[in-house]
ZAVEXVO-199177 format. One line per field, with one value per residue (C-alpha): residue number from 1; residue in one letter; x, y, z. Coordinates in pm, 1 decimal, always signed. Layout:
N
k <- c(NUM_...) .
r <- c(A_...) .
X <- c(X_...) .
Y <- c(Y_...) .
Z <- c(Z_...) .
This chain:
310
k <- c(1_2_3_4_5_6_7_8_9_10_11_12_13_14_15_16_17_18_19_20_21_22_23_24_25_26_27_28_29_30_31_32_33_34_35_36_37_38_39_40_41_42_43_44_45_46_47_48_49_50_51_52_53_54_55_56_57_58_59_60_61_62_63_64_65_66_67_68_69_70_71_72_73_74_75_76_77_78_79_80_81_82_83_84_85_86_87_88_89_90_91_92_93_94_95_96_97_98_99_100_101_102_103_104_105_106_107_108_109_110_111_112_113_114_115_116_117_118_119_120_121_122_123_124_125_126_127_128_129_130_131_132_133_134_135_136_137_138_139_140_141_142_143_144_145_146_147_148_149_150_151_152_153_154_155_156_157_158_159_160_161_162_163_164_165_166_167_168_169_170_171_172_173_174_175_176_177_178_179_180_181_182_183_184_185_186_187_188_189_190_191_192_193_194_195_196_197_198_199_200_201_202_203_204_205_206_207_208_209_210_211_212_213_214_215_216_217_218_219_220_221_222_223_224_225_226_227_228_229_230_231_232_233_234_235_236_237_238_239_240_241_242_243_244_245_246_247_248_249_250_251_252_253_254_255_256_257_258_259_260_261_262_263_264_265_266_267_268_269_270_271_272_273_274_275_276_277_278_279_280_281_282_283_284_285_286_287_288_289_290_291_292_293_294_295_296_297_298_299_300_301_302_303_304_305_306_307_308_309_310) .
r <- c(M_N_P_A_S_F_L_D_V_D_D_L_D_H_A_A_L_E_R_V_L_D_R_A_I_A_W_K_A_D_P_S_G_V_Q_P_A_L_S_G_R_A_G_A_A_L_F_E_K_P_S_T_R_T_R_V_S_F_E_T_A_V_A_T_L_G_G_H_P_V_S_L_R_G_D_E_V_G_F_G_T_R_E_T_P_A_D_I_A_R_T_L_A_G_Y_C_A_V_I_A_A_R_V_F_D_H_A_V_L_D_E_M_A_A_A_V_E_E_R_R_V_P_V_V_N_L_L_S_D_A_T_H_P_C_Q_A_L_A_D_L_M_T_M_K_E_H_W_G_S_L_E_G_R_R_V_A_Y_V_G_D_G_N_N_V_A_A_S_L_T_V_G_A_A_M_T_G_I_E_V_V_L_S_S_P_S_G_Y_E_L_D_D_H_V_I_A_R_A_R_N_L_G_G_I_V_D_Q_E_Q_D_P_H_E_A_V_R_G_V_D_A_V_Y_T_D_V_W_T_S_M_G_Q_E_E_E_S_A_A_R_R_A_A_F_G_A_Y_Q_V_D_D_Q_L_M_D_A_V_G_G_K_S_L_F_L_H_C_L_P_A_H_R_G_E_E_V_T_A_S_V_L_D_G_P_Q_S_V_V_W_Q_Q_A_E_N_R_M_H_A_A_R_S_L_L_V_E_L_V_T_A_Q_Q_E_G_G) .
X <- c(+5959.9_+5680.6_+5595.6_+5552.3_+5876.2_+6168.5_+6503.6_+6710.7_+6627.6_+6584.6_+6249.0_+6168.0_+6079.6_+6196.9_+5827.5_+5785.1_+6172.2_+6075.5_+5761.6_+5942.7_+6230.2_+6026.7_+5734.6_+6006.8_+6140.4_+5790.2_+5718.2_+6020.4_+5942.0_+5595.7_+5503.8_+5125.1_+5090.5_+5208.5_+4907.0_+4813.7_+4842.4_+4912.8_+4649.9_+4555.1_+4835.4_+5152.9_+5515.2_+5781.1_+6125.4_+6375.9_+6733.8_+6997.1_+7260.6_+7245.5_+7097.8_+7061.9_+6934.8_+6796.6_+6572.2_+6449.5_+6414.9_+6195.5_+5976.8_+5928.5_+5826.6_+5598.5_+5464.1_+5393.2_+5189.3_+4992.7_+5113.4_+5229.0_+5676.3_+5722.8_+6090.9_+6236.5_+6616.0_+6739.5_+6777.5_+6401.2_+6340.3_+6557.7_+6637.7_+6710.1_+6702.0_+6399.4_+6191.7_+6298.1_+6271.2_+5982.5_+5764.2_+5864.5_+5719.5_+5402.0_+5350.7_+5431.2_+5247.2_+4896.0_+5001.6_+5147.3_+5112.9_+5471.7_+5766.7_+6125.8_+6456.5_+6822.1_+7018.5_+7328.4_+7223.9_+7056.6_+6891.3_+6684.7_+6488.0_+6485.3_+6280.0_+6082.5_+5961.4_+5888.4_+5701.4_+5447.9_+5393.2_+5045.3_+4982.9_+5166.6_+5284.1_+5567.4_+5911.3_+6189.8_+6547.8_+6662.6_+7039.3_+7189.2_+7547.3_+7488.3_+7281.7_+7121.2_+6875.4_+6698.3_+7031.9_+7041.1_+6747.2_+6816.3_+7184.9_+6988.7_+6684.7_+6973.3_+7161.6_+6831.9_+6761.9_+7085.6_+7090.1_+6731.5_+6806.8_+7073.7_+7080.6_+7456.6_+7559.8_+7896.8_+7995.0_+8289.5_+8292.0_+8547.8_+8653.6_+8516.1_+8309.3_+8015.8_+7656.6_+7607.2_+7839.0_+7610.3_+7308.1_+7407.1_+7509.1_+7235.5_+7005.1_+7249.0_+7201.5_+6847.6_+6864.3_+7128.7_+7376.9_+7775.8_+7921.5_+8330.5_+8438.9_+8793.1_+8846.2_+9210.3_+9256.9_+9092.6_+8805.0_+8622.8_+8209.5_+8152.0_+8136.1_+7740.8_+7617.9_+7858.7_+7680.0_+7349.2_+7395.6_+7493.5_+7186.8_+7001.2_+7190.5_+7421.3_+7776.4_+8001.6_+8384.1_+8639.9_+8977.3_+9224.4_+9402.1_+9129.5_+9341.6_+9210.5_+8902.3_+8751.2_+8904.3_+8573.3_+8297.7_+7996.5_+8035.8_+8213.1_+8080.7_+8237.5_+8227.5_+8315.0_+8607.9_+8550.5_+8172.5_+7980.7_+8122.0_+8422.9_+8624.1_+8889.8_+8978.0_+9016.5_+9386.9_+9409.5_+9160.4_+9349.8_+9620.6_+9455.7_+9258.2_+9512.1_+9569.2_+9190.4_+9090.3_+8919.4_+9114.8_+9128.9_+9383.7_+9153.4_+8869.8_+9133.2_+9205.6_+8834.0_+8942.4_+8619.0_+8349.5_+8183.0_+7948.5_+8081.6_+7854.0_+7883.2_+7622.4_+7733.1_+7827.8_+8155.9_+8573.4_+8673.9_+9059.0_+9032.4_+8813.3_+8749.4_+8893.5_+8758.2_+8772.1_+8635.5_+8316.8_+8233.3_+8295.3_+8108.7_+8073.7_+7959.1_+7595.7_+7610.3_+7392.0_+7076.7_+7163.2_+7104.0_+6755.3_+6671.4_+6663.8_+6320.1_+6224.2_+6228.2_+6149.4_+5847.5_+5798.0_+5859.8_+5611.9_+5334.2_+5462.3_+5476.1_+5136.7_+4971.6_+5090.9_+5000.2_+4614.7_+4587.8_+4757.4_+4422.9) .
Y <- c(-5077.9_-4973.2_-4562.7_-4507.4_-4631.6_-4441.9_-4628.0_-4281.0_-3954.3_-3918.8_-4145.6_-3819.6_-3534.9_-3140.8_-3032.0_-3381.6_-3295.3_-2954.1_-3010.9_-3297.8_-3050.6_-2751.3_-2943.7_-3088.5_-2746.8_-2578.1_-2951.6_-2910.0_-2542.9_-2626.9_-2986.5_-2894.9_-2925.7_-3269.3_-3429.0_-3808.5_-3955.8_-4320.9_-4323.9_-4685.6_-4779.5_-4945.7_-4889.4_-5188.3_-5151.1_-5433.9_-5396.7_-5652.6_-5341.0_-5265.0_-4892.0_-4615.9_-4278.9_-4484.6_-4722.3_-4446.6_-4231.1_-4384.4_-4543.8_-4176.1_-4052.6_-4328.7_-4284.3_-3911.3_-3988.3_-4165.7_-4523.1_-4789.0_-4927.1_-5231.2_-5338.9_-5634.1_-5761.4_-5943.9_-6243.9_-6241.0_-6172.6_-6417.8_-6249.1_-6544.5_-6794.2_-6858.4_-6640.0_-6444.9_-6073.0_-6070.7_-6298.5_-6074.3_-5739.9_-5922.7_-6055.0_-5692.5_-5531.5_-5669.2_-5536.8_-5232.0_-4901.3_-4826.1_-5084.6_-4981.6_-5204.7_-5115.0_-5400.7_-5515.3_-5580.9_-5296.6_-5551.7_-5664.3_-5357.7_-5380.9_-5727.9_-5605.2_-5274.7_-5480.5_-5758.2_-5468.9_-5287.7_-5365.8_-5307.0_-4956.9_-5014.7_-4780.8_-4943.4_-4684.2_-4739.0_-4697.5_-4800.8_-5005.7_-5089.3_-4811.0_-4570.7_-4356.7_-4147.9_-4069.0_-3978.5_-3710.0_-3609.9_-3502.7_-3334.5_-3143.9_-3052.0_-2884.3_-2691.2_-2564.8_-2411.4_-2287.6_-2080.0_-2024.9_-2130.0_-2424.8_-2297.1_-2178.2_-2339.1_-2583.7_-2903.0_-3069.4_-3438.2_-3566.0_-3933.4_-4251.1_-4238.7_-4453.6_-4507.9_-4125.1_-3947.6_-4098.7_-4008.5_-3688.0_-3575.6_-3686.5_-3475.2_-3188.0_-3189.6_-3174.6_-2902.6_-2688.9_-2756.8_-2777.9_-3062.2_-3133.8_-3500.6_-3598.9_-3966.7_-4135.9_-4392.3_-4618.0_-4467.8_-4281.0_-4244.3_-4486.2_-4241.3_-4380.2_-4192.9_-3874.0_-3917.0_-3961.2_-3682.1_-3406.0_-3542.0_-3429.3_-3093.8_-3069.7_-2932.4_-3240.5_-3181.6_-3447.8_-3328.2_-3541.1_-3318.1_-3228.9_-2897.2_-2777.1_-2961.7_-2740.4_-2410.7_-2189.5_-2420.0_-2377.0_-2705.8_-2987.2_-3333.5_-3681.3_-4032.4_-4346.6_-4481.9_-4820.3_-4917.9_-5204.1_-5498.5_-5410.7_-5465.0_-5653.4_-5380.0_-5132.8_-5150.4_-5065.3_-4791.6_-4622.9_-4608.1_-4526.4_-4250.3_-4079.1_-3773.6_-3722.6_-3672.5_-3303.2_-3119.6_-2819.7_-2730.2_-2870.2_-2675.3_-2358.4_-2419.9_-2340.0_-1987.2_-1868.4_-2029.3_-2305.7_-2582.1_-2936.5_-3252.9_-3594.9_-3872.2_-4032.4_-4231.6_-4057.3_-4195.9_-3949.4_-3944.3_-4101.4_-3933.7_-3631.5_-3476.0_-3410.7_-3058.0_-3033.5_-3234.6_-3087.0_-2744.1_-2417.0_-2511.3_-2882.9_-2923.4_-3290.9_-3311.3_-3109.6_-3297.7_-3652.0_-3481.5_-3369.6_-3783.2_-3817.4_-3469.4_-3548.5_-3925.5_-3759.0_-3580.1_-3788.0_-4075.7_-3828.0_-3752.7_-4149.9_-4224.7_-3967.4_-4091.0_-4410.0_-4307.4_-4026.0_-4351.3_-4551.8) .
Z <- c(+5586.2_+5844.5_+5771.2_+6152.6_+6279.1_+6384.9_+6304.3_+6210.2_+6235.2_+5848.0_+5909.2_+6019.9_+5740.2_+5786.1_+5947.5_+6182.0_+6325.0_+6399.5_+6555.4_+6766.1_+6840.0_+6951.1_+7160.5_+7350.6_+7419.5_+7521.7_+7724.0_+7935.1_+8027.5_+8031.3_+8141.7_+8212.1_+7836.3_+7804.2_+7621.3_+7714.2_+7425.1_+7545.1_+7826.1_+7921.4_+7622.6_+7670.9_+7544.7_+7503.3_+7563.3_+7462.5_+7572.7_+7442.8_+7575.3_+7939.6_+7970.4_+8227.0_+8033.2_+7757.8_+7982.4_+8200.2_+7988.1_+7763.8_+8091.6_+8220.2_+7883.6_+7803.0_+8200.7_+8170.2_+7856.6_+8048.7_+7961.7_+8070.7_+8002.5_+7975.8_+7976.8_+7924.3_+7883.3_+7596.8_+7796.6_+7862.0_+7500.5_+7322.6_+7020.8_+6740.1_+7016.0_+7215.8_+6913.7_+6603.8_+6622.1_+6357.0_+6635.4_+6894.3_+6719.5_+6585.6_+6935.6_+7113.2_+6859.1_+6995.5_+7348.9_+7300.4_+7122.2_+7056.0_+7059.1_+7107.8_+7135.7_+7236.8_+6987.9_+6889.1_+6532.2_+6334.7_+6140.1_+6411.9_+6404.1_+6078.1_+6077.5_+6374.1_+6181.3_+5831.2_+6069.6_+6211.3_+5898.8_+5827.7_+6161.6_+6128.1_+6554.4_+6528.3_+6625.6_+6778.7_+6837.7_+7111.5_+7041.0_+6694.6_+6606.8_+6291.6_+6451.2_+6783.7_+6665.4_+6998.9_+7108.3_+6791.0_+6883.1_+7244.0_+7109.2_+6852.6_+7163.7_+7349.8_+7121.0_+6984.8_+7346.7_+7419.3_+7059.9_+6968.7_+6587.0_+6463.4_+6138.2_+6041.6_+6379.8_+6331.1_+6546.7_+6567.1_+6641.1_+6755.4_+6853.3_+6690.7_+6398.8_+6536.0_+6605.6_+6765.0_+6491.9_+6253.9_+6382.3_+6510.0_+6132.7_+5973.8_+6210.7_+6182.3_+5816.5_+5822.5_+6058.6_+5891.1_+6121.6_+5978.0_+6097.5_+6086.5_+6150.4_+6353.4_+6366.5_+6346.8_+6032.5_+6014.0_+6264.3_+6057.6_+5958.2_+5728.4_+5358.1_+5320.5_+5601.1_+5503.7_+5129.4_+5273.8_+5537.4_+5179.9_+4956.7_+5259.5_+5240.6_+5494.9_+5486.7_+5620.2_+5659.5_+5770.4_+5907.8_+6084.9_+6292.6_+6596.8_+6651.1_+6316.0_+6340.9_+6668.5_+6539.8_+6510.1_+6628.2_+6812.9_+6986.9_+7021.5_+7088.7_+7138.7_+7269.1_+7450.7_+7237.6_+7286.0_+7275.8_+7436.0_+7220.2_+7153.6_+7459.1_+7331.9_+7105.0_+7436.2_+7400.7_+7008.1_+7033.2_+7320.6_+7145.9_+6801.5_+6992.6_+7206.1_+7024.2_+7035.3_+7399.7_+7457.2_+7711.6_+7777.4_+7508.4_+7252.6_+7351.1_+7357.8_+7002.1_+6901.9_+6940.4_+7146.7_+7345.5_+7223.3_+7427.4_+7500.2_+7440.7_+7528.7_+7525.1_+7849.4_+7984.3_+7960.2_+8098.3_+8248.7_+8181.4_+7864.7_+7577.4_+7785.2_+8065.6_+8443.4_+8349.3_+8023.6_+8122.2_+8455.5_+8375.9_+8248.4_+7881.9_+7922.9_+7857.6_+7919.6_+8231.8_+8000.4_+7737.2_+7954.3_+8069.8_+7726.0_+7657.2_+7808.3_+7680.1_+7292.4_+7371.8_+7479.8_+7188.3_+6948.7_+7076.1_+7031.3_+6676.0_+6622.8_+6738.4_+6634.0_+6281.2_+6327.7_+6502.8_+6140.0_+5877.6_+6047.2) .
């Protein structure tokens, strides 16, 4: 696999992850320190799935590093129809310093990263069915801004054990955050992800009762019950997740003050109530802004590693 690529959080080692978070926070506070690491270079972003935060944050990150962002829709690229993912990656590697993609099937990213391994052009996962690591970087950055240190904090993830939950759990393990996962039966995070996080030294607990899961935590996190591509399951999911809505009663069950996080877009009245999403404990807009700051810092880390690797 391409050693310069970023397909999940643990593709960074602990030191690199710490650098990415600290640099993102520092440059957000003082943009004058931003380095033109992509000056005269391009960054490509491919989108099989529609996007707001992911596209704008990546394009802005590339532009503020002095580079030229190039975004392409899935129908323009034609993964597996017009060309194979590998051939697309090989072509873009001739033009761009970094290739990023938001896809359905994670195997597409693996194929792209392997195809440009010898050239060490980083492939960045902007979202797949398996993981969402750039979101996790923004999550960790947001919590670190509030708490200073992440070690020993505890986060409850309430809802679908999806790609967001997967990367959050891995990122938490690498930074010393304890995670408690609360999902209805049949929608839990995959066991192999939990095992991976624990192998990284993480503390990962599972508690089906969401009111028990949130007791004493420092942050409560949720995501939509039905992700893109799962629309046919929406009715069944609404029924399964009804008791997992993050509302004022659930936040009160924490027993103290905690942050509320959501990767967005949010469905008010479904996985979260408006009173929580728009309430004083919510940091979702800071979290959304931090997608750009985290992406910018990540790109510098990857491009620097690429250059040092020759």
